[in-house]
PADREN-746722 format. One record per residue (C-alpha): residue number from 1; residue in three letters; x negated, y, z. Coordinates in Angstrom, 1 decimal. Last residue first. Example, Ala and Ser with C-alpha at 12.3 -4.5 7.8 and 13.67 -1.06 7.14 Angstrom:
BEGIN
resi, resn, east, north, up
2, SER, -13.7, -1.1, 7.1
1, ALA, -12.3, -4.5, 7.8
***
This chain:
BEGIN
resi, resn, east, north, up
494, LEU, 21.2, 84.3, -15.4
493, LYS, 19.2, 87.3, -14.5
492, GLN, 16.2, 87.5, -11.8
491, PRO, 15.8, 84.0, -11.8
490, LEU, 16.3, 81.6, -8.8
489, LEU, 13.1, 80.7, -6.8
488, ARG, 13.7, 83.3, -3.8
487, LYS, 17.6, 82.2, -3.7
486, ASN, 16.6, 78.4, -3.3
485, PHE, 13.9, 78.9, -0.7
484, PHE, 14.9, 77.1, 1.8
483, TRP, 16.7, 74.1, -0.5
482, VAL, 13.0, 73.9, -1.9
481, LEU, 11.3, 73.4, 1.3
480, GLY, 13.7, 71.1, 3.0
479, LEU, 14.2, 69.1, -0.3
478, ALA, 10.2, 68.9, -0.1
477, LEU, 9.8, 67.8, 3.4
476, ILE, 12.4, 65.6, 2.9
475, TRP, 10.8, 63.8, 0.0
474, GLN, 7.8, 63.5, 2.2
473, GLY, 9.2, 61.9, 5.1
472, VAL, 11.2, 59.3, 3.0
471, VAL, 8.1, 58.2, 1.1
470, THR, 5.9, 57.9, 4.4
469, ALA, 8.8, 56.1, 6.0
468, VAL, 9.0, 53.6, 3.6
467, SER, 5.5, 52.8, 3.7
466, PHE, 2.3, 53.1, 1.5
465, PRO, 0.1, 55.3, 3.0
464, ASP, 1.0, 54.7, 6.8
463, PHE, 1.2, 58.0, 8.3
462, PRO, 4.8, 57.9, 8.2
461, ASN, 5.4, 54.4, 10.5
460, TYR, 8.7, 52.7, 10.0
459, TRP, 7.5, 50.5, 7.1
458, SER, 4.4, 49.4, 9.3
457, ASP, 5.2, 45.8, 10.6
456, PRO, 7.7, 44.9, 7.8
455, ALA, 5.5, 46.0, 5.1
454, TYR, 6.1, 44.1, 1.9
453, GLU, 8.9, 41.3, 3.2
452, THR, 11.6, 43.3, 5.1
451, ALA, 11.3, 46.6, 5.5
450, SER, 9.7, 47.4, 1.9
449, LEU, 12.3, 44.7, 0.7
448, TYR, 15.4, 46.7, 2.1
447, PHE, 13.8, 50.0, 0.8
446, TRP, 13.2, 48.6, -2.6
445, TRP, 16.5, 47.3, -3.0
444, LEU, 18.1, 50.2, -1.6
443, LEU, 16.0, 52.3, -4.3
442, LEU, 17.1, 49.6, -7.2
441, THR, 20.5, 49.9, -6.4
440, ILE, 21.4, 53.7, -5.9
439, VAL, 19.0, 54.8, -9.0
438, GLU, 20.5, 52.2, -11.2
437, VAL, 23.8, 52.9, -10.3
436, PRO, 23.3, 56.6, -10.6
435, ILE, 22.3, 55.8, -14.3
434, ILE, 24.7, 53.3, -15.2
433, TYR, 27.6, 55.2, -14.3
432, LYS, 28.1, 59.0, -15.2
431, LEU, 24.9, 59.5, -17.2
430, LEU, 25.2, 55.9, -19.2
429, ILE, 28.8, 56.1, -19.9
428, ASP, 28.9, 59.7, -21.6
427, TRP, 26.0, 58.5, -23.3
426, TRP, 28.3, 56.3, -25.1
425, GLY, 30.4, 58.9, -26.0
424, GLY, 28.2, 59.2, -29.3
423, LEU, 25.9, 62.1, -29.8
422, LYS, 26.4, 63.6, -33.2
421, THR, 23.1, 63.6, -35.8
420, LYS, 23.1, 66.9, -37.8
419, SER, 23.2, 69.1, -34.9
418, GLU, 23.6, 72.9, -36.0
417, GLU, 27.2, 73.0, -35.0
416, THR, 26.7, 72.1, -31.5
415, ASN, 26.6, 68.4, -30.3
414, VAL, 24.5, 68.9, -27.3
413, LEU, 25.5, 71.6, -25.6
412, ASN, 28.9, 71.9, -26.3
411, LEU, 30.3, 68.3, -27.3
410, ARG, 27.7, 66.3, -25.0
409, PHE, 28.0, 68.8, -22.4
408, ASP, 31.9, 68.6, -22.4
407, LYS, 31.9, 65.0, -22.6
406, ALA, 29.5, 64.6, -19.3
405, GLY, 31.3, 67.6, -17.3
404, PHE, 29.4, 70.1, -15.6
403, SER, 29.2, 68.3, -12.3
402, ILE, 28.3, 65.0, -14.0
401, VAL, 25.6, 66.4, -16.3
400, ALA, 24.3, 68.1, -13.0
399, TYR, 24.3, 65.0, -11.1
398, SER, 22.6, 62.9, -13.9
397, ILE, 19.9, 65.4, -13.5
396, PHE, 19.8, 65.2, -9.8
395, ALA, 19.8, 61.3, -9.8
394, GLY, 16.7, 61.2, -12.3
393, SER, 14.9, 63.3, -9.9
392, VAL, 15.6, 61.1, -7.2
391, MET, 14.1, 58.4, -9.4
390, LEU, 10.9, 60.4, -10.1
389, GLY, 10.6, 60.2, -6.6
388, VAL, 9.4, 56.6, -6.7
387, GLY, 6.5, 58.2, -8.9
386, TRP, 6.2, 61.1, -5.8
385, VAL, 5.8, 58.7, -3.5
384, PHE, 3.3, 56.0, -4.6
383, ASP, 1.1, 58.3, -6.9
382, GLN, 0.6, 60.4, -3.7
381, ASN, -0.2, 57.8, -1.6
380, ALA, -2.8, 56.4, -4.1
379, PHE, -4.5, 59.8, -4.1
378, PHE, -4.5, 59.9, -0.6
377, THR, -6.4, 56.3, -0.5
376, LEU, -8.5, 57.6, -3.1
375, ASN, -10.1, 60.2, -1.3
374, LEU, -12.1, 63.2, -2.1
373, ALA, -10.2, 64.2, -5.4
372, SER, -7.0, 63.6, -3.6
371, PRO, -7.4, 65.8, -0.9
370, ILE, -8.6, 68.5, -3.6
369, GLY, -5.7, 68.4, -5.6
368, PHE, -4.0, 70.7, -3.0
367, ALA, -6.3, 73.2, -3.8
366, PHE, -6.6, 72.9, -7.4
365, GLY, -2.7, 73.0, -7.8
364, ILE, -2.9, 76.3, -5.5
363, ALA, -5.4, 78.1, -7.8
362, CYS, -3.7, 76.9, -10.9
361, ILE, -0.3, 77.6, -9.6
360, TRP, -1.6, 81.4, -8.4
359, ILE, -3.6, 82.2, -11.8
358, THR, -0.6, 81.2, -13.7
357, ALA, 2.1, 83.0, -11.9
356, GLN, -0.4, 86.3, -11.9
355, LYS, -1.1, 85.8, -16.0
354, ARG, 2.6, 85.0, -16.6
353, SER, 3.9, 88.4, -14.7
352, VAL, 6.1, 87.5, -11.8
351, GLY, 9.6, 88.5, -12.3
350, THR, 11.8, 85.6, -10.8
349, ASP, 11.7, 83.7, -14.3
348, VAL, 7.8, 83.8, -14.6
347, PHE, 7.6, 82.1, -11.1
346, VAL, 9.9, 78.9, -12.7
345, LYS, 7.9, 79.1, -15.8
344, VAL, 4.8, 78.8, -14.0
343, ALA, 5.8, 75.5, -12.6
342, LEU, 6.8, 74.1, -15.5
341, GLU, 3.9, 75.4, -17.6
340, ILE, 1.2, 73.9, -15.2
339, MET, 2.8, 70.5, -15.5
338, SER, 3.3, 70.8, -19.4
337, ILE, -0.7, 71.7, -19.5
336, LEU, -1.0, 68.6, -17.6
335, SER, 0.4, 66.6, -20.2
334, SER, -1.8, 67.9, -23.2
333, PHE, -5.0, 67.6, -20.8
332, ALA, -4.4, 63.8, -19.7
331, ALA, -3.5, 62.7, -23.7
330, PHE, -7.1, 64.6, -24.9
329, THR, -8.8, 63.0, -22.0
328, LEU, -8.0, 59.7, -22.6
327, GLY, -8.6, 60.0, -26.6
326, LEU, -11.9, 61.3, -25.6
325, PHE, -12.5, 58.5, -23.1
324, PHE, -11.7, 55.4, -25.7
323, LEU, -13.6, 57.5, -28.8
322, ILE, -16.6, 57.7, -26.7
321, SER, -16.2, 54.3, -25.5
320, PHE, -15.8, 52.9, -28.9
319, ILE, -18.8, 54.9, -30.2
318, GLY, -21.0, 53.3, -27.3
317, GLY, -19.4, 50.0, -27.9
316, GLY, -20.7, 49.5, -31.3
315, GLY, -21.4, 45.7, -31.0
314, MET, -19.6, 44.9, -27.4
313, SER, -21.4, 44.4, -24.1
312, ALA, -21.5, 48.0, -23.1
311, PHE, -17.9, 48.5, -24.0
310, LEU, -16.6, 46.0, -21.6
309, GLN, -18.8, 47.6, -18.6
308, PRO, -17.4, 51.1, -19.9
307, MET, -13.7, 49.3, -19.7
306, TRP, -14.4, 47.8, -16.1
305, ILE, -14.9, 50.5, -13.8
304, PHE, -13.2, 53.7, -15.3
303, THR, -10.1, 52.0, -17.1
302, LEU, -9.5, 48.9, -14.8
301, GLY, -10.6, 50.5, -11.6
300, THR, -8.6, 52.7, -11.2
299, SER, -4.8, 52.0, -11.4
298, ALA, -3.7, 53.3, -8.1
297, PRO, -6.1, 51.6, -6.2
296, GLY, -8.8, 49.1, -7.7
295, SER, -8.8, 46.8, -10.2
294, THR, -6.8, 43.9, -9.0
293, LYS, -4.5, 43.1, -11.8
292, MET, -6.5, 43.7, -14.7
291, VAL, -9.5, 41.5, -13.0
290, ASN, -7.1, 38.9, -11.6
289, LEU, -5.9, 38.7, -15.2
288, ILE, -9.2, 37.7, -16.8
287, GLU, -9.7, 35.2, -14.1
286, ALA, -6.5, 33.6, -15.0
285, ASP, -7.5, 33.7, -18.9
284, SER, -10.8, 31.6, -17.6
283, MET, -14.1, 33.8, -17.8
282, SER, -17.5, 33.7, -19.7
281, SER, -16.4, 33.8, -23.2
280, GLY, -12.9, 35.5, -22.9
279, LEU, -14.6, 38.7, -21.0
278, THR, -15.0, 40.9, -24.0
277, GLY, -12.1, 39.8, -26.2
276, PHE, -9.6, 39.2, -23.1
275, VAL, -10.6, 42.8, -22.1
274, THR, -10.9, 44.6, -25.3
273, SER, -7.6, 43.0, -26.6
272, PHE, -5.5, 43.7, -23.7
271, ILE, -6.7, 47.2, -23.7
270, ILE, -6.1, 48.1, -27.1
269, ILE, -3.0, 46.1, -27.3
268, ALA, -1.7, 48.2, -24.2
267, ALA, -2.6, 51.2, -25.7
266, ILE, -0.6, 50.3, -28.6
265, LEU, 2.3, 49.4, -26.8
264, SER, 1.9, 52.8, -24.8
263, ILE, 1.7, 54.5, -28.2
262, MET, 5.2, 52.7, -29.4
261, ASN, 6.4, 53.9, -26.1
260, ASN, 6.0, 57.3, -27.2
259, GLY, 7.1, 57.8, -30.4
258, ILE, 10.5, 55.9, -29.1
257, GLY, 11.4, 58.1, -26.4
256, THR, 10.1, 61.8, -28.2
255, GLN, 11.8, 60.8, -31.3
254, PHE, 14.9, 59.3, -29.7
253, ALA, 15.0, 62.6, -27.8
252, SER, 14.3, 64.7, -31.1
251, ILE, 16.9, 63.1, -32.9
250, THR, 19.6, 63.7, -30.1
249, ILE, 18.6, 67.3, -29.6
248, ASP, 18.4, 68.7, -33.3
247, ASP, 16.7, 72.0, -33.5
246, GLN, 19.0, 74.5, -35.1
245, LYS, 19.2, 76.5, -31.6
244, ARG, 15.3, 76.5, -31.5
243, MET, 13.9, 75.1, -28.3
242, TYR, 12.0, 77.4, -26.0
241, ALA, 14.0, 76.3, -22.9
240, GLY, 13.7, 72.6, -24.1
239, TYR, 10.2, 73.1, -22.8
238, THR, 11.4, 73.3, -19.5
237, LEU, 13.8, 70.6, -19.7
236, ILE, 11.1, 68.5, -21.3
235, LEU, 8.9, 68.8, -18.1
234, GLY, 11.6, 68.7, -15.7
233, TRP, 9.9, 65.3, -14.8
232, ALA, 13.3, 63.2, -15.1
231, ALA, 12.2, 61.3, -18.4
230, GLY, 8.5, 62.1, -19.0
229, THR, 8.4, 59.2, -21.5
228, ASP, 5.7, 56.9, -20.1
227, TRP, 6.0, 58.0, -16.4
226, ALA, 9.7, 57.7, -16.4
225, ASN, 9.2, 54.3, -18.3
224, GLN, 6.7, 52.9, -15.5
223, THR, 9.1, 54.2, -13.0
222, LEU, 11.7, 52.1, -14.8
221, ALA, 9.6, 49.2, -15.4
220, GLU, 7.7, 48.9, -12.0
219, LEU, 11.3, 48.8, -10.4
218, TRP, 12.4, 46.2, -12.4
217, ILE, 9.5, 43.9, -11.7
216, GLN, 9.8, 44.9, -7.9
215, PRO, 13.3, 43.2, -8.1
214, ASP, 11.9, 39.8, -8.9
213, LYS, 14.0, 37.3, -10.7
212, LEU, 12.6, 39.0, -13.8
211, THR, 9.3, 37.0, -12.9
210, SER, 10.8, 33.7, -14.2
209, TRP, 11.5, 34.8, -17.6
208, ASP, 7.7, 34.4, -18.3
207, PRO, 7.5, 36.3, -21.9
206, THR, 4.7, 36.2, -24.2
205, PHE, 4.0, 39.6, -25.7
204, LEU, 1.1, 40.7, -23.3
203, TYR, -0.5, 36.9, -23.0
202, LYS, -0.5, 36.6, -26.9
201, ILE, -2.3, 39.8, -27.4
200, GLY, -4.9, 39.3, -25.1
199, GLU, -5.7, 35.7, -26.6
198, MET, -5.6, 37.2, -30.1
197, SER, -8.8, 39.3, -28.5
196, GLY, -10.4, 36.2, -28.5
195, GLU, -13.5, 37.4, -31.1
194, LEU, -13.3, 41.5, -31.3
193, THR, -11.5, 42.7, -34.7
192, LEU, -8.5, 43.6, -32.8
191, SER, -10.3, 46.1, -30.4
190, ARG, -11.8, 47.9, -33.6
189, ILE, -8.8, 48.9, -35.2
188, LEU, -6.9, 49.8, -32.2
187, SER, -9.6, 51.9, -31.1
186, VAL, -9.6, 53.8, -34.9
185, PHE, -5.6, 54.3, -34.7
184, LEU, -6.2, 55.4, -30.8
183, VAL, -8.9, 58.4, -31.8
182, LEU, -6.6, 59.1, -34.7
181, LEU, -3.5, 59.4, -32.3
180, LEU, -5.3, 61.8, -29.7
179, SER, -6.5, 63.7, -33.0
178, PRO, -2.7, 64.0, -33.8
177, ILE, -1.7, 65.0, -30.4
176, LEU, -4.7, 67.3, -29.5
175, ILE, -4.8, 69.8, -32.5
174, LYS, -1.2, 70.7, -32.8
173, ASN, -0.8, 70.4, -28.9
172, ILE, -3.3, 73.5, -28.6
171, ARG, -1.1, 75.2, -31.0
170, GLU, 2.1, 74.7, -29.3
169, ILE, 0.6, 75.4, -25.9
168, SER, -0.9, 78.7, -27.3
167, SER, 2.7, 79.6, -28.8
166, ILE, 4.5, 78.8, -25.7
165, GLY, 1.9, 81.3, -23.7
164, LYS, -1.4, 82.5, -23.3
163, ILE, -1.7, 82.2, -19.5
162, VAL, -0.7, 78.4, -20.5
161, VAL, -4.1, 77.6, -22.2
160, TRP, -6.3, 79.1, -19.9
159, GLY, -4.6, 77.8, -17.0
158, GLY, -5.2, 74.4, -18.3
157, PHE, -8.7, 75.3, -19.1
156, LEU, -9.4, 76.1, -15.3
155, MET, -7.2, 72.8, -13.8
154, ILE, -9.6, 70.9, -16.1
153, ILE, -12.8, 72.5, -14.9
152, ALA, -11.6, 72.5, -11.1
151, HIS, -10.7, 68.7, -11.3
150, THR, -14.2, 68.0, -12.8
149, PHE, -15.9, 69.9, -9.7
148, VAL, -13.4, 68.1, -7.1
147, PRO, -14.5, 64.7, -8.6
146, MET, -18.3, 65.5, -8.9
145, GLY, -18.1, 64.9, -4.6
144, SER, -21.5, 63.2, -5.2
143, ALA, -19.7, 60.2, -3.4
142, HIS, -17.0, 60.0, -6.0
141, PHE, -19.4, 59.8, -9.0
140, ASN, -21.9, 57.4, -7.3
139, ASP, -19.0, 55.2, -6.3
138, TRP, -18.0, 55.2, -10.0
137, LEU, -21.3, 54.6, -11.3
136, MET, -22.3, 51.9, -8.9
135, LEU, -19.0, 50.2, -9.7
134, SER, -20.5, 50.3, -13.4
133, ALA, -23.8, 49.3, -12.5
132, GLU, -22.4, 46.0, -10.2
131, TYR, -19.8, 45.2, -12.9
130, SER, -22.7, 45.2, -15.3
129, ASP, -24.0, 46.8, -18.7
128, PRO, -23.3, 50.3, -17.3
127, LEU, -23.4, 52.3, -20.5
126, SER, -26.1, 54.2, -21.2
125, ALA, -26.0, 58.5, -20.9
124, THR, -25.2, 61.6, -22.6
123, LEU, -21.8, 61.0, -24.5
122, SER, -20.3, 58.3, -22.8
121, GLN, -21.2, 59.9, -19.4
120, PHE, -19.4, 63.1, -20.5
119, LEU, -16.4, 61.4, -21.7
118, TYR, -16.4, 59.4, -18.3
117, TYR, -16.6, 62.7, -16.5
116, LEU, -13.7, 64.4, -18.5
115, CYS, -11.8, 61.2, -17.9
114, TRP, -12.4, 61.7, -14.0
113, GLY, -11.2, 65.3, -14.3
112, ALA, -8.1, 64.1, -16.0
111, VAL, -7.3, 62.0, -13.2
110, VAL, -7.9, 64.8, -10.7
109, SER, -5.5, 66.8, -12.9
108, TYR, -2.9, 64.2, -12.1
107, TYR, -3.4, 65.0, -8.7
106, PHE, -1.9, 68.0, -7.8
105, MET, 0.1, 67.7, -11.1
104, ILE, 2.1, 64.7, -9.3
103, ALA, 3.2, 67.2, -6.8
102, THR, 4.2, 69.8, -9.4
101, ALA, 6.5, 67.3, -11.1
100, VAL, 7.9, 66.5, -7.7
99, PHE, 8.2, 69.9, -7.0
98, GLY, 9.8, 70.8, -10.1
97, ILE, 12.6, 68.0, -9.7
96, PHE, 13.1, 69.2, -6.1
95, GLY, 13.5, 73.0, -7.4
94, GLY, 15.9, 72.0, -10.0
93, MET, 18.0, 70.2, -7.2
92, TRP, 17.5, 73.7, -5.5
91, GLY, 19.3, 75.6, -7.7
90, LYS, 22.7, 74.0, -6.5
89, LYS, 23.7, 77.0, -4.6
88, GLU, 23.1, 79.0, -7.7
87, GLY, 25.8, 77.4, -9.9
86, ILE, 26.2, 73.9, -12.0
85, LEU, 24.8, 75.1, -15.3
84, LYS, 23.2, 78.2, -14.6
83, ALA, 21.7, 77.4, -11.4
82, PHE, 20.4, 74.0, -12.7
81, ALA, 18.6, 76.1, -15.7
80, GLY, 17.3, 78.8, -13.2
79, VAL, 15.6, 76.1, -11.0
78, ILE, 13.9, 74.3, -14.2
77, GLY, 12.7, 77.4, -15.5
76, SER, 14.4, 79.6, -18.0
75, ARG, 16.8, 79.5, -21.6
74, GLY, 19.7, 77.7, -19.6
73, ASN, 21.5, 76.2, -22.1
72, ARG, 18.2, 75.1, -24.1
71, GLY, 17.0, 73.3, -20.8
70, ILE, 19.9, 71.8, -19.7
69, GLY, 20.3, 70.4, -23.3
68, TYR, 16.8, 69.1, -23.6
67, GLU, 16.8, 67.7, -20.1
66, ALA, 20.3, 65.8, -20.7
65, ILE, 18.8, 64.4, -24.2
64, ILE, 15.6, 63.3, -22.2
63, LEU, 17.7, 61.9, -19.5
62, PRO, 19.9, 59.4, -21.7
61, ILE, 16.4, 58.4, -23.6
60, SER, 14.6, 57.4, -20.4
59, TRP, 17.2, 55.5, -18.4
58, LEU, 19.2, 53.0, -19.7
57, ILE, 17.5, 53.0, -23.5
56, LEU, 14.1, 53.3, -22.4
55, PHE, 15.0, 51.3, -19.5
54, SER, 15.3, 48.3, -21.5
53, LEU, 11.9, 48.6, -22.9
52, TRP, 10.5, 48.4, -19.7
51, ALA, 12.8, 45.2, -18.7
50, ILE, 11.6, 43.6, -22.2
49, LEU, 8.0, 44.5, -21.6
48, PHE, 8.2, 42.5, -18.2
47, ALA, 9.5, 39.7, -19.8
46, GLY, 6.5, 39.6, -22.0
45, ALA, 3.8, 40.0, -19.3
44, GLY, 2.7, 36.5, -20.2
43, THR, 2.5, 32.6, -19.1
42, GLU, 1.7, 33.0, -15.5
41, GLY, 3.7, 36.0, -15.0
40, GLY, 3.2, 39.3, -15.8
39, ASN, 3.9, 42.2, -13.7
38, GLN, 0.1, 43.2, -12.6
37, ALA, -0.6, 42.7, -16.3
36, ALA, 1.8, 45.1, -17.5
35, ILE, 1.2, 47.7, -14.6
34, ARG, -2.5, 47.6, -15.8
33, PRO, -1.6, 48.3, -19.3
32, PHE, 0.8, 51.2, -18.4
31, ARG, -1.3, 53.2, -16.0
30, TRP, -4.6, 54.5, -18.2
29, ILE, -3.5, 54.6, -21.4
28, ASN, 0.4, 55.2, -21.3
27, GLY, 0.3, 57.3, -18.1
26, THR, -2.9, 58.6, -18.7
25, GLY, -0.8, 61.0, -21.2
24, ILE, 1.7, 60.6, -24.0
23, ALA, 5.0, 62.1, -22.7
22, ILE, 4.1, 65.8, -22.3
21, GLY, 1.9, 66.0, -25.3
20, LEU, 4.6, 63.8, -26.9
19, VAL, 6.9, 67.1, -25.9
18, SER, 4.3, 69.5, -27.6
17, VAL, 3.8, 67.4, -30.7
16, LEU, 7.9, 67.4, -31.2
15, LEU, 8.4, 71.2, -30.6
14, GLY, 5.9, 72.3, -32.7
13, ILE, 6.6, 69.8, -35.6
12, LYS, 10.2, 71.6, -35.3
11, SER, 8.8, 74.4, -35.9
10, SER, 7.7, 77.7, -34.1
9, PHE, 8.6, 76.9, -30.6
8, ARG, 10.6, 79.8, -29.1
7, GLU, 9.7, 82.7, -26.8
6, MET, 12.9, 85.1, -26.2
5, SER, 12.5, 84.9, -22.9
4, PRO, 15.8, 85.5, -20.6
3, ALA, 16.2, 89.2, -19.8
2, ALA, 14.4, 90.5, -16.4
1, MET, 16.7, 92.9, -14.4
***
């Protein structure tokens, strides 16, 4: 029988930078600015920010605390951790959470490959100076099949890091995360020097209260905060298995959530300042917002079509472009290795060697990522299905805590003798009542509106890429698979 791994993070800073490596990814830099613009009103996007920040407290931080606790208690992958907490027959719930994160990994690696390609372009070629030239660069990139190649390169390097274990992941993140923060800081200073940049910041932080009446705003705010922080992905749970006994879960969770959201806001300031500062002389505010809101499927256009063009039009844009795509590549890669580690850890627990598990996971990840690399509609479908699927993952984590006993979980697994900060009873209320209500309300709300307003003619068609049926159908398939293979995915020793 295989004993639980004795690997641990070497220090608190090693844990923090590694978990921030999960949280700080393209969701902050690539996804968040466009989602904020898309959900802004006529006068500003501040109301969306309020909803988004609300879910930091009402969703992300409570679930991050739960993930740390489940992971450190289980000292195994996500299936084994669930099985140890609430019984072997319930391990499939952890399996579903892992499936969602792994499904995201398939296309997330593709995005990381895009970042790598544009970093290479910034280093070796002149920037496109018009929309047509930038669009041609993007189209030619996809027509060439190059996304498959960059996807393969990223998976190869990710596997190389993971195959060496948690110490390798820790060392890489100690380099990547400080480097990323430095790049973002320099980019922030440069973007704020652009004439007209304050108009972008003003729009970003000005609330249009009427937008809060739209349920889509709240759904987008929740899923974006989950994307930002890594809450309910199972990734933090996986790293929690390597957490030292003396590390404080409550403090770590708040550092993770707040630190990550600060990075998202910095990224949004950079993007809004750059777009408004560069286009402000030739476009009205409404036209600029239209650019940000309608920039291609699955948020691709703003970052990969418009940003190179904007850099080309500003003084020192070449250097700014290199910094931007370097930071984006670092962010994507640090998150990707945590996704690979999640899947690898599950199979290592069953007795497979780390090397063999990593090779298989990366090979499968590459194969299943090819459709997203070749077809942006398929890519957008996967982003849609599994992004919303994070709410189901959050529901399963909440269920696990409730089944164990929220108060017992807090007192025995979080507030240990080594904990300097004691978690209060407010957390019990959030896990037992608020999070389940959020999941049920928003999902039912979304299903109803999708069937009656968003896609009334195709909501029942599983082959429509953005229908209710395609979401539910893929979820059912995933649930069926993890339930069927539940026993095979359990660790050799719990």
